[in-house]
KELUM-672543 format. One record per residue (C-alpha): residue in one letter; x, y, z. Coordinates in Angstrom, 1 decimal, padded with zeros to 4 digits. Example, Ala and Ser with C-alpha at 12.3 -4.5 7.8 and 13.67 -1.06 7.14 Angstrom:
@res->A&u->012.3&v->-004.5&w->007.8
@res->S&u->013.7&v->-001.1&w->007.1
END
This chain:
@res->M&u->000.3&v->-000.1&w->000.2
@res->K&u->003.1&v->002.6&w->001.3
@res->R&u->004.9&v->001.3&w->-002.5
@res->T&u->001.6&v->002.5&w->-004.3
@res->F&u->000.8&v->005.2&w->-002.5
@res->G&u->004.6&v->006.5&w->-003.0
@res->K&u->004.1&v->005.7&w->-007.3
@res->V&u->001.1&v->008.3&w->-007.2
@res->M&u->002.5&v->010.7&w->-005.2
@res->A&u->005.4&v->010.5&w->-007.8
@res->A&u->003.7&v->010.3&w->-010.8
@res->L&u->001.5&v->013.5&w->-009.3
@res->G&u->004.6&v->015.0&w->-009.1
@res->S&u->005.3&v->014.6&w->-012.0
@res->L&u->002.5&v->015.7&w->-013.4
@res->A&u->002.5&v->019.1&w->-011.8
@res->M&u->006.4&v->019.5&w->-013.4
@res->C&u->004.7&v->019.0&w->-016.6
@res->M&u->002.0&v->021.4&w->-016.5
@res->S&u->004.7&v->023.9&w->-015.0
@res->L&u->006.8&v->023.4&w->-017.9
@res->L&u->003.9&v->023.4&w->-020.2
@res->S&u->002.4&v->026.7&w->-018.8
@res->G&u->005.9&v->028.1&w->-019.0
@res->C&u->005.7&v->028.1&w->-022.6
@res->V&u->003.7&v->030.8&w->-023.1
@res->K&u->005.7&v->034.2&w->-022.8
@res->R&u->004.8&v->036.7&w->-020.9
@res->I&u->004.6&v->040.4&w->-022.3
@res->D&u->004.6&v->043.3&w->-020.2
@res->V&u->000.9&v->045.4&w->-021.6
@res->T&u->000.6&v->049.2&w->-021.6
@res->K&u->-003.0&v->050.1&w->-021.5
@res->Y&u->-004.8&v->053.5&w->-023.7
@res->E&u->-007.5&v->055.0&w->-022.2
@res->L&u->-009.9&v->056.3&w->-024.3
@res->P&u->-011.1&v->060.5&w->-024.0
@res->T&u->-014.0&v->061.3&w->-021.1
@res->E&u->-015.2&v->064.0&w->-023.2
@res->A&u->-015.5&v->066.0&w->-026.5
@res->A&u->-011.5&v->066.3&w->-028.3
@res->K&u->-009.9&v->069.4&w->-029.8
@res->S&u->-008.8&v->068.6&w->-033.6
@res->D&u->-008.5&v->069.9&w->-036.5
@res->I&u->-011.3&v->067.6&w->-038.0
@res->K&u->-014.7&v->068.1&w->-037.2
@res->L&u->-016.6&v->065.0&w->-036.1
@res->D&u->-020.2&v->064.4&w->-033.7
@res->P&u->-020.1&v->062.2&w->-030.6
@res->I&u->-022.2&v->058.3&w->-031.6
@res->D&u->-024.5&v->057.8&w->-028.9
@res->G&u->-024.6&v->054.6&w->-027.1
@res->I&u->-020.8&v->053.3&w->-028.4
@res->S&u->-019.2&v->051.6&w->-026.0
@res->D&u->-015.9&v->051.4&w->-025.4
@res->D&u->-015.8&v->047.6&w->-026.4
@res->F&u->-016.4&v->048.4&w->-030.3
@res->I&u->-013.8&v->046.9&w->-032.0
@res->R&u->-011.8&v->049.8&w->-033.7
@res->G&u->-009.7&v->047.5&w->-035.4
@res->M&u->-006.6&v->048.5&w->-037.8
@res->D&u->-004.9&v->045.5&w->-040.3
@res->A&u->-001.9&v->046.1&w->-040.3
@res->S&u->000.2&v->043.3&w->-041.6
@res->S&u->002.9&v->045.3&w->-044.1
@res->V&u->004.4&v->046.6&w->-041.4
@res->I&u->007.4&v->044.5&w->-040.9
@res->V&u->008.3&v->045.0&w->-044.9
@res->E&u->007.7&v->048.3&w->-044.6
@res->E&u->010.5&v->048.6&w->-042.1
@res->N&u->012.3&v->045.9&w->-043.9
@res->S&u->012.6&v->048.5&w->-046.6
@res->G&u->013.8&v->051.8&w->-044.7
@res->V&u->010.3&v->053.0&w->-043.7
@res->K&u->010.9&v->055.2&w->-040.9
@res->F&u->006.9&v->056.1&w->-038.7
@res->Y&u->006.6&v->058.9&w->-036.2
@res->D&u->004.0&v->060.2&w->-033.6
@res->F&u->002.0&v->063.3&w->-033.9
@res->D&u->004.9&v->065.3&w->-031.8
@res->D&u->006.7&v->064.4&w->-035.2
@res->K&u->009.2&v->061.5&w->-033.3
@res->E&u->010.2&v->057.9&w->-034.6
@res->Q&u->008.2&v->055.5&w->-032.8
@res->D&u->007.1&v->051.8&w->-033.1
@res->V&u->003.8&v->052.7&w->-035.5
@res->I&u->001.6&v->049.6&w->-033.5
@res->K&u->002.1&v->052.6&w->-030.0
@res->T&u->001.2&v->055.2&w->-032.8
@res->L&u->-001.6&v->053.4&w->-033.5
@res->A&u->-003.0&v->052.2&w->-029.7
@res->E&u->-002.8&v->056.1&w->-029.0
@res->S&u->-004.8&v->056.5&w->-031.5
@res->G&u->-007.4&v->054.6&w->-030.3
@res->V&u->-007.1&v->051.4&w->-031.9
@res->N&u->-007.6&v->048.5&w->-029.3
@res->Y&u->-007.4&v->045.6&w->-032.3
@res->L&u->-004.5&v->044.4&w->-034.7
@res->R&u->-005.5&v->042.1&w->-037.7
@res->I&u->-003.2&v->040.1&w->-039.1
@res->R&u->-002.7&v->038.1&w->-042.4
@res->V&u->-001.7&v->034.4&w->-042.5
@res->W&u->000.1&v->033.0&w->-045.2
@res->N&u->001.0&v->029.8&w->-045.5
@res->D&u->003.8&v->029.4&w->-047.9
@res->P&u->004.7&v->032.9&w->-049.3
@res->Y&u->008.0&v->032.2&w->-050.9
@res->D&u->009.2&v->030.5&w->-053.9
@res->K&u->011.6&v->027.5&w->-054.1
@res->D&u->014.6&v->029.2&w->-053.9
@res->G&u->013.0&v->031.6&w->-050.2
@res->N&u->012.3&v->034.7&w->-052.3
@res->G&u->009.3&v->036.8&w->-050.9
@res->Y&u->005.7&v->037.3&w->-053.0
@res->G&u->005.5&v->040.7&w->-051.6
@res->G&u->002.0&v->041.7&w->-050.0
@res->G&u->003.8&v->042.0&w->-046.9
@res->N&u->005.7&v->038.0&w->-047.4
@res->N&u->003.1&v->037.2&w->-044.2
@res->D&u->004.0&v->033.6&w->-042.9
@res->V&u->003.7&v->032.5&w->-039.3
@res->E&u->006.7&v->034.1&w->-037.6
@res->K&u->005.7&v->037.9&w->-039.1
@res->A&u->002.6&v->036.8&w->-037.5
@res->I&u->003.8&v->036.5&w->-034.0
@res->E&u->006.3&v->039.7&w->-034.3
@res->L&u->003.7&v->041.6&w->-034.8
@res->G&u->001.5&v->040.3&w->-032.4
@res->T&u->003.5&v->040.7&w->-030.0
@res->R&u->004.0&v->044.6&w->-030.8
@res->A&u->-000.4&v->044.4&w->-030.6
@res->T&u->-000.5&v->043.4&w->-027.3
@res->K&u->002.4&v->044.6&w->-025.9
@res->Y&u->000.3&v->048.4&w->-026.7
@res->G&u->-002.9&v->046.6&w->-024.9
@res->M&u->-004.6&v->045.2&w->-028.3
@res->K&u->-006.1&v->042.4&w->-029.0
@res->V&u->-005.1&v->040.1&w->-032.2
@res->N&u->-007.5&v->038.5&w->-035.1
@res->I&u->-005.6&v->035.8&w->-036.6
@res->D&u->-006.4&v->036.2&w->-040.7
@res->F&u->-005.8&v->032.7&w->-042.3
@res->H&u->-005.9&v->032.6&w->-045.7
@res->Y&u->-005.3&v->029.2&w->-046.2
@res->S&u->-003.6&v->030.2&w->-049.8
@res->D&u->000.4&v->031.4&w->-050.5
@res->F&u->-000.7&v->034.1&w->-051.6
@res->W&u->-003.5&v->036.8&w->-051.4
@res->A&u->-007.5&v->035.0&w->-051.3
@res->D&u->-010.3&v->036.6&w->-052.1
@res->P&u->-013.6&v->036.5&w->-054.0
@res->K&u->-011.7&v->036.3&w->-057.4
@res->K&u->-008.9&v->033.6&w->-056.2
@res->Q&u->-008.3&v->030.8&w->-054.5
@res->Y&u->-005.3&v->029.5&w->-054.4
@res->A&u->-004.4&v->026.3&w->-052.6
@res->P&u->-001.1&v->026.2&w->-051.1
@res->K&u->001.1&v->024.4&w->-053.2
@res->A&u->001.9&v->021.5&w->-050.7
@res->W&u->-001.6&v->021.2&w->-050.7
@res->A&u->-002.2&v->021.5&w->-054.2
@res->D&u->-002.5&v->017.6&w->-054.9
@res->M&u->-004.3&v->016.5&w->-051.8
@res->D&u->-007.7&v->015.2&w->-052.2
@res->I&u->-010.0&v->016.5&w->-049.7
@res->S&u->-009.5&v->014.3&w->-047.0
@res->E&u->-005.7&v->014.7&w->-047.0
@res->K&u->-006.8&v->019.0&w->-047.7
@res->S&u->-008.8&v->018.5&w->-044.5
@res->D&u->-005.9&v->017.3&w->-042.3
@res->A&u->-003.6&v->019.5&w->-043.1
@res->L&u->-005.6&v->022.9&w->-042.9
@res->Y&u->-006.3&v->021.3&w->-039.2
@res->D&u->-003.1&v->021.3&w->-038.5
@res->F&u->-001.5&v->023.8&w->-040.1
@res->T&u->-004.4&v->025.8&w->-038.0
@res->K&u->-003.6&v->024.3&w->-034.8
@res->K&u->000.7&v->024.3&w->-034.8
@res->S&u->000.1&v->028.5&w->-036.0
@res->L&u->-002.7&v->029.3&w->-033.6
@res->S&u->-000.4&v->027.6&w->-031.0
@res->K&u->002.5&v->028.9&w->-031.5
@res->I&u->001.2&v->032.5&w->-032.1
@res->L&u->-000.2&v->032.0&w->-028.2
@res->D&u->003.0&v->030.4&w->-027.0
@res->A&u->004.3&v->033.9&w->-027.7
@res->G&u->002.2&v->035.4&w->-025.6
@res->V&u->000.0&v->036.9&w->-028.2
@res->N&u->-003.4&v->038.1&w->-027.2
@res->V&u->-005.6&v->036.5&w->-029.6
@res->G&u->-009.4&v->037.4&w->-029.3
@res->M&u->-010.7&v->036.1&w->-033.2
@res->V&u->-009.6&v->033.7&w->-035.4
@res->Q&u->-010.6&v->034.1&w->-039.6
@res->I&u->-010.8&v->030.2&w->-040.5
@res->G&u->-010.6&v->031.8&w->-044.6
@res->N&u->-010.0&v->035.4&w->-046.4
@res->E&u->-013.8&v->036.5&w->-048.8
@res->I&u->-015.0&v->032.9&w->-049.4
@res->N&u->-017.9&v->034.0&w->-051.3
@res->H&u->-016.9&v->031.9&w->-054.2
@res->G&u->-014.9&v->029.2&w->-052.7
@res->M&u->-011.8&v->028.1&w->-050.8
@res->C&u->-008.0&v->027.0&w->-051.0
@res->G&u->-009.0&v->025.1&w->-054.2
@res->E&u->-012.4&v->024.2&w->-053.6
@res->T&u->-015.9&v->025.7&w->-054.9
@res->S&u->-018.0&v->023.5&w->-053.8
@res->I&u->-020.3&v->024.3&w->-050.6
@res->D&u->-019.9&v->020.4&w->-048.9
@res->N&u->-015.7&v->021.0&w->-049.7
@res->V&u->-015.9&v->024.6&w->-048.4
@res->A&u->-017.7&v->023.4&w->-045.5
@res->T&u->-015.2&v->020.3&w->-044.8
@res->L&u->-012.6&v->023.1&w->-044.8
@res->L&u->-014.3&v->025.3&w->-042.9
@res->K&u->-015.4&v->022.7&w->-039.7
@res->S&u->-011.6&v->021.5&w->-040.0
@res->G&u->-010.2&v->025.5&w->-039.2
@res->S&u->-012.8&v->025.8&w->-036.2
@res->R&u->-012.5&v->022.2&w->-034.6
@res->A&u->-008.8&v->023.5&w->-035.0
@res->V&u->-009.4&v->027.0&w->-033.2
@res->R&u->-011.7&v->025.7&w->-030.5
@res->G&u->-008.9&v->022.8&w->-029.4
@res->I&u->-006.5&v->025.7&w->-029.1
@res->S&u->-008.6&v->027.6&w->-027.4
@res->E&u->-010.1&v->025.0&w->-024.7
@res->K&u->-006.1&v->023.7&w->-024.6
@res->Y&u->-005.0&v->027.5&w->-023.6
@res->K&u->-008.0&v->028.5&w->-022.1
@res->K&u->-008.8&v->031.0&w->-023.6
@res->D&u->-011.8&v->032.6&w->-025.4
@res->I&u->-011.0&v->032.5&w->-029.4
@res->K&u->-013.5&v->033.5&w->-031.1
@res->V&u->-014.4&v->031.9&w->-034.6
@res->T&u->-014.8&v->034.2&w->-037.5
@res->I&u->-016.0&v->033.3&w->-041.4
@res->H&u->-015.2&v->035.9&w->-043.8
@res->F&u->-017.5&v->037.2&w->-046.7
@res->T&u->-017.6&v->040.1&w->-049.4
@res->D&u->-020.2&v->042.0&w->-051.4
@res->L&u->-021.9&v->043.3&w->-048.9
@res->E&u->-024.5&v->044.9&w->-051.3
@res->T&u->-025.7&v->041.9&w->-052.2
@res->Y&u->-026.3&v->040.4&w->-048.8
@res->Y&u->-029.0&v->038.0&w->-049.5
@res->K&u->-026.2&v->035.6&w->-051.3
@res->V&u->-024.2&v->035.9&w->-048.7
@res->N&u->-026.7&v->034.9&w->-046.3
@res->K&u->-027.9&v->032.2&w->-048.5
@res->Y&u->-024.3&v->030.6&w->-048.6
@res->V&u->-023.7&v->031.1&w->-045.0
@res->K&u->-027.5&v->029.2&w->-044.4
@res->M&u->-026.3&v->026.4&w->-046.4
@res->L&u->-023.0&v->026.1&w->-044.2
@res->A&u->-024.5&v->026.1&w->-040.9
@res->D&u->-026.6&v->023.6&w->-042.7
@res->K&u->-023.7&v->021.6&w->-042.9
@res->G&u->-022.8&v->021.9&w->-039.1
@res->L&u->-020.2&v->025.1&w->-039.3
@res->D&u->-019.5&v->025.6&w->-036.1
@res->Y&u->-018.2&v->029.6&w->-035.7
@res->D&u->-019.1&v->033.4&w->-033.8
@res->I&u->-018.4&v->036.0&w->-035.9
@res->L&u->-019.8&v->036.9&w->-039.6
@res->G&u->-017.1&v->039.2&w->-040.8
@res->L&u->-017.9&v->041.0&w->-043.8
@res->S&u->-015.7&v->043.5&w->-046.4
@res->Y&u->-017.4&v->046.5&w->-046.9
@res->Y&u->-015.8&v->049.3&w->-049.2
@res->P&u->-018.2&v->052.5&w->-049.2
@res->Y&u->-016.7&v->053.2&w->-053.1
@res->W&u->-017.9&v->049.5&w->-054.1
@res->H&u->-020.4&v->048.0&w->-052.0
@res->D&u->-023.4&v->050.5&w->-052.2
@res->D&u->-024.2&v->053.3&w->-049.8
@res->I&u->-023.5&v->053.2&w->-046.0
@res->D&u->-027.9&v->052.8&w->-044.8
@res->N&u->-027.9&v->049.4&w->-047.3
@res->M&u->-024.5&v->048.4&w->-045.3
@res->K&u->-026.6&v->048.5&w->-042.2
@res->K&u->-029.8&v->047.2&w->-042.9
@res->A&u->-027.2&v->044.1&w->-044.6
@res->L&u->-025.7&v->043.5&w->-040.8
@res->E&u->-028.9&v->043.9&w->-039.3
@res->N&u->-030.5&v->041.2&w->-041.3
@res->L&u->-027.5&v->039.1&w->-041.5
@res->K&u->-027.2&v->039.4&w->-037.8
@res->E&u->-031.0&v->038.3&w->-037.4
@res->A&u->-031.0&v->035.3&w->-040.3
@res->T&u->-027.9&v->033.8&w->-038.4
@res->G&u->-027.8&v->034.4&w->-034.9
@res->K&u->-024.1&v->035.4&w->-034.7
@res->E&u->-022.3&v->038.3&w->-034.3
@res->V&u->-020.8&v->040.4&w->-037.1
@res->C&u->-018.2&v->042.3&w->-037.7
@res->I&u->-017.1&v->044.7&w->-040.5
@res->V&u->-013.2&v->043.0&w->-040.7
@res->E&u->-012.5&v->045.5&w->-044.0
@res->T&u->-013.0&v->049.0&w->-045.2
@res->A&u->-010.9&v->052.0&w->-046.2
@res->Y&u->-011.3&v->055.2&w->-047.7
@res->P&u->-008.7&v->057.3&w->-049.2
@res->Y&u->-007.5&v->061.1&w->-048.1
@res->T&u->-005.5&v->061.8&w->-051.0
@res->S&u->-005.8&v->061.3&w->-055.3
@res->E&u->-001.9&v->061.5&w->-055.1
@res->D&u->000.0&v->058.2&w->-056.1
@res->G&u->002.9&v->057.9&w->-054.2
@res->D&u->005.3&v->055.1&w->-055.2
@res->G&u->004.2&v->055.7&w->-059.0
@res->S&u->002.6&v->052.3&w->-059.0
@res->G&u->-000.7&v->053.1&w->-059.6
@res->N&u->-003.5&v->053.0&w->-057.1
@res->S&u->-006.8&v->050.7&w->-056.3
@res->V&u->-008.9&v->053.8&w->-056.0
@res->K&u->-007.5&v->057.1&w->-057.7
@res->G&u->-010.0&v->059.0&w->-055.2
@res->T&u->-011.2&v->060.9&w->-058.1
@res->D&u->-014.3&v->059.7&w->-059.8
@res->D&u->-014.2&v->056.6&w->-058.2
@res->I&u->-015.3&v->058.0&w->-054.6
@res->C&u->-018.5&v->058.5&w->-052.6
@res->D&u->-020.6&v->061.8&w->-053.5
@res->G&u->-020.1&v->064.1&w->-049.9
@res->Y&u->-016.5&v->062.6&w->-048.9
@res->P&u->-014.1&v->064.3&w->-050.9
@res->A&u->-010.9&v->062.3&w->-051.1
@res->S&u->-009.3&v->064.6&w->-047.9
@res->V&u->-007.9&v->064.0&w->-044.5
@res->Q&u->-011.4&v->065.2&w->-043.4
@res->G&u->-013.0&v->063.2&w->-046.0
@res->Q&u->-011.4&v->059.8&w->-044.7
@res->A&u->-012.3&v->060.3&w->-041.3
@res->S&u->-016.5&v->061.6&w->-041.9
@res->M&u->-016.0&v->058.3&w->-043.5
@res->I&u->-014.7&v->055.8&w->-041.5
@res->H&u->-016.7&v->058.0&w->-038.3
@res->D&u->-020.4&v->056.9&w->-040.5
@res->I&u->-019.6&v->053.7&w->-041.0
@res->C&u->-018.5&v->053.0&w->-037.7
@res->K&u->-021.9&v->054.5&w->-036.6
@res->A&u->-023.9&v->052.9&w->-038.8
@res->A&u->-022.1&v->049.4&w->-037.9
@res->N&u->-022.8&v->050.5&w->-034.1
@res->E&u->-026.5&v->051.1&w->-035.2
@res->G&u->-026.7&v->047.8&w->-037.1
@res->G&u->-025.9&v->045.3&w->-034.1
@res->A&u->-021.9&v->045.0&w->-035.3
@res->L&u->-019.0&v->043.9&w->-032.9
@res->G&u->-016.5&v->046.6&w->-034.6
@res->V&u->-014.9&v->047.7&w->-037.6
@res->F&u->-011.4&v->046.8&w->-038.6
@res->Y&u->-009.7&v->049.6&w->-041.4
@res->W&u->-007.6&v->047.9&w->-043.6
@res->E&u->-003.7&v->048.2&w->-044.1
@res->G&u->-003.9&v->052.1&w->-042.4
@res->T&u->-000.4&v->051.7&w->-042.4
@res->W&u->001.0&v->050.4&w->-045.8
@res->I&u->002.6&v->053.5&w->-047.5
@res->P&u->005.3&v->054.2&w->-050.0
@res->V&u->008.9&v->052.5&w->-049.6
@res->G&u->009.8&v->055.9&w->-051.8
@res->P&u->008.7&v->058.5&w->-053.9
@res->A&u->007.5&v->058.2&w->-056.7
@res->S&u->009.9&v->059.9&w->-058.7
@res->D&u->012.2&v->057.2&w->-057.5
@res->K&u->010.2&v->054.1&w->-058.9
@res->E&u->013.2&v->052.0&w->-060.2
@res->N&u->014.6&v->052.1&w->-056.6
@res->N&u->011.4&v->051.3&w->-055.6
@res->S&u->010.8&v->048.5&w->-057.6
@res->K&u->014.5&v->046.8&w->-055.8
@res->L&u->013.0&v->047.1&w->-052.4
@res->W&u->009.4&v->045.8&w->-053.4
@res->E&u->011.0&v->043.0&w->-055.0
@res->K&u->013.7&v->042.2&w->-052.4
@res->Y&u->011.4&v->042.6&w->-048.9
@res->G&u->007.7&v->042.1&w->-050.2
@res->S&u->006.9&v->045.8&w->-049.5
@res->G&u->004.4&v->046.1&w->-052.8
@res->W&u->001.4&v->044.2&w->-053.3
@res->A&u->003.4&v->041.9&w->-055.3
@res->S&u->006.9&v->041.5&w->-056.7
@res->S&u->007.7&v->038.9&w->-060.0
@res->Y&u->008.5&v->036.0&w->-057.4
@res->A&u->004.7&v->036.0&w->-057.5
@res->S&u->004.5&v->034.9&w->-060.9
@res->D&u->004.7&v->031.1&w->-060.9
@res->Y&u->001.9&v->030.2&w->-058.2
@res->D&u->-000.2&v->033.3&w->-059.4
@res->P&u->000.6&v->033.9&w->-063.2
@res->K&u->-002.6&v->035.7&w->-064.0
@res->D&u->-002.8&v->038.6&w->-061.5
@res->A&u->000.7&v->039.7&w->-059.5
@res->G&u->002.2&v->037.5&w->-063.0
@res->K&u->001.0&v->040.4&w->-065.0
@res->Y&u->001.1&v->043.1&w->-062.5
@res->Y&u->003.5&v->042.8&w->-059.7
@res->G&u->004.4&v->046.6&w->-058.1
@res->G&u->004.3&v->048.9&w->-055.6
@res->C&u->001.6&v->049.2&w->-052.7
@res->S&u->-001.9&v->050.6&w->-054.4
@res->W&u->-003.5&v->051.8&w->-051.0
@res->E&u->-000.7&v->054.5&w->-050.1
@res->N&u->-003.9&v->057.2&w->-050.9
@res->Q&u->-006.0&v->054.9&w->-048.4
@res->A&u->-003.1&v->054.6&w->-045.5
@res->M&u->-003.6&v->057.4&w->-042.2
@res->F&u->-000.5&v->058.0&w->-042.2
@res->D&u->001.1&v->060.2&w->-045.1
@res->F&u->003.9&v->059.5&w->-047.2
@res->E&u->006.6&v->060.4&w->-045.4
@res->G&u->005.3&v->057.9&w->-042.4
@res->H&u->003.4&v->061.0&w->-040.1
@res->P&u->-000.1&v->060.3&w->-038.5
@res->L&u->-002.5&v->062.2&w->-039.8
@res->E&u->-005.5&v->063.2&w->-037.6
@res->S&u->-007.7&v->061.4&w->-039.0
@res->L&u->-006.5&v->058.1&w->-037.4
@res->K&u->-007.5&v->059.8&w->-034.2
@res->V&u->-011.5&v->058.7&w->-035.4
@res->F&u->-011.2&v->056.0&w->-033.5
@res->E&u->-010.4&v->057.7&w->-030.4
@res->Y&u->-013.0&v->060.1&w->-031.0
@res->L&u->-016.3&v->058.0&w->-031.4
@res->R&u->-017.7&v->058.8&w->-028.4
@res->Y&u->-017.3&v->062.1&w->-027.8
@res->G&u->-016.3&v->063.2&w->-031.1
@res->T&u->-014.7&v->066.7&w->-031.2
@res->K&u->-014.7&v->070.2&w->-030.6
END
């Protein structure tokens, strides 16, 4: 009996040691919290207060390209014109959630990056730890591709290209589980995980609803398992665009639900110059929330503050005849648009809004496109490099180059924050 008791105690001691070692694997990050204003702020931009908006409303920013920008020599400044970590500047301006895209293997066989941020798991860890340090939560956006995934293209990762749906489903589960574990072990405060990016017409090389549902269920199962293991509440998000045709989104989401998909949040892209007016966006949020019984969130939006081309590579939105009436391409126009999107999203019952790539600025002046091109190629700070041609010959292979988004950033071309960045800080009490 004594011998048995001794064995039991020894086993318990070993178990306790193992648990201690496991908990020790999770890095601890010292966190600095930033408080929102408690009254109207003095500002050069004019914004009305938004009645009833909570301090918990997601004031998010996708800043996935920051690391390659910095590697390319870009410097960012605070509002006092002092060089500063751009993630800290975001936090000081009211941003409380950072969104980071993750690609499986955004490199060619020789290790050259495809561009667009070269967003692998390691970069997500680096950005995520910086966000956590400054008090933000993090949204990990798995594209399940080696490069951009959107409604027009959903290429499977190179390593999964020849797999059948069962093999691909297992691979997706393993990738999600291992990647998310690495990110959490680094101390990143993950609050949300997107399983797929703008999956209106398919995902990861699959187009049939049955196969897409199979993949999504594997991703969801991986996140749920990791969430339980780390005792952390991580929300599972599925992501669609084309919000102006929300009845189509609802139809697709209902089919996924009928196939047993487990998720928490319906994430939506809303770009006002592409996806109808703000009133329709609000109506779409209300309808989708009621129809699905799930939370809703705008996970991508943006608006130009200028019509200038900062890097000589052209812009996705010119900021001239392709913008919205009443919202000029100016700092005030940008601030007003984002304020009004947040107001409508709040009234429509959304958890919040993420601005897309508000830190993606030129690596050099438009007059020096030759040198810019070298930096885009070397560091991946343009939307695509020539090395992406083999993986994405129809798009990147023809049109690789610079940023195309710098006129929609919330920093000027030299890295100084615009007053419109403070819109997130001013939502509740406005300005005077």
